[in-house]
Residue, then its C-alpha position, 0 to 999 in steps of 0.5 A: m367632885t373628888e373622892q376626898e371632897a365627897k368624904d369630907i361631906v359624908e363626914r359633916i353629915e354624920h357629924d350633923l346627925n350626931n349633933q342633932q339637938a332636938p329630941a322631939v324630932s327624928v331624921s326622916h330623910i337625907e337628900i343629896h343634891s350633888p350628883g358627883l357626891w351621890a357617885h362617891i357615897p358608896q365608896v367613901a361612906g363604906v359600911h354606913y351606906l346600903a343599897t337594896a333593890t328598893e331603898r338606898t340608906l346612909f347611916g341607916i337613914p333613907a338617902s336619895l339624889g334630889v334636885k340640885a341646890n346651893a348645899p350639897y345635902t339637906i337633912h329632913f326631919t319629922a316631928 
């Protein structure tokens, strides 16, 4: 994955988060399915990415590298 592709996906994640239509649910977790995307997130997300010893967040939401899937990411919701 190129850095530009990763940047485009991070922008899609931000767009999806900003356009979430269900007010009764909240975002609980962002799961990244692509190791290539995961590797680029610190650079392309900039201030929207934070890594501590115990947690990584993207747009203030816990994020992790998950099992490979057809989609590059999944946004998990809670009611």
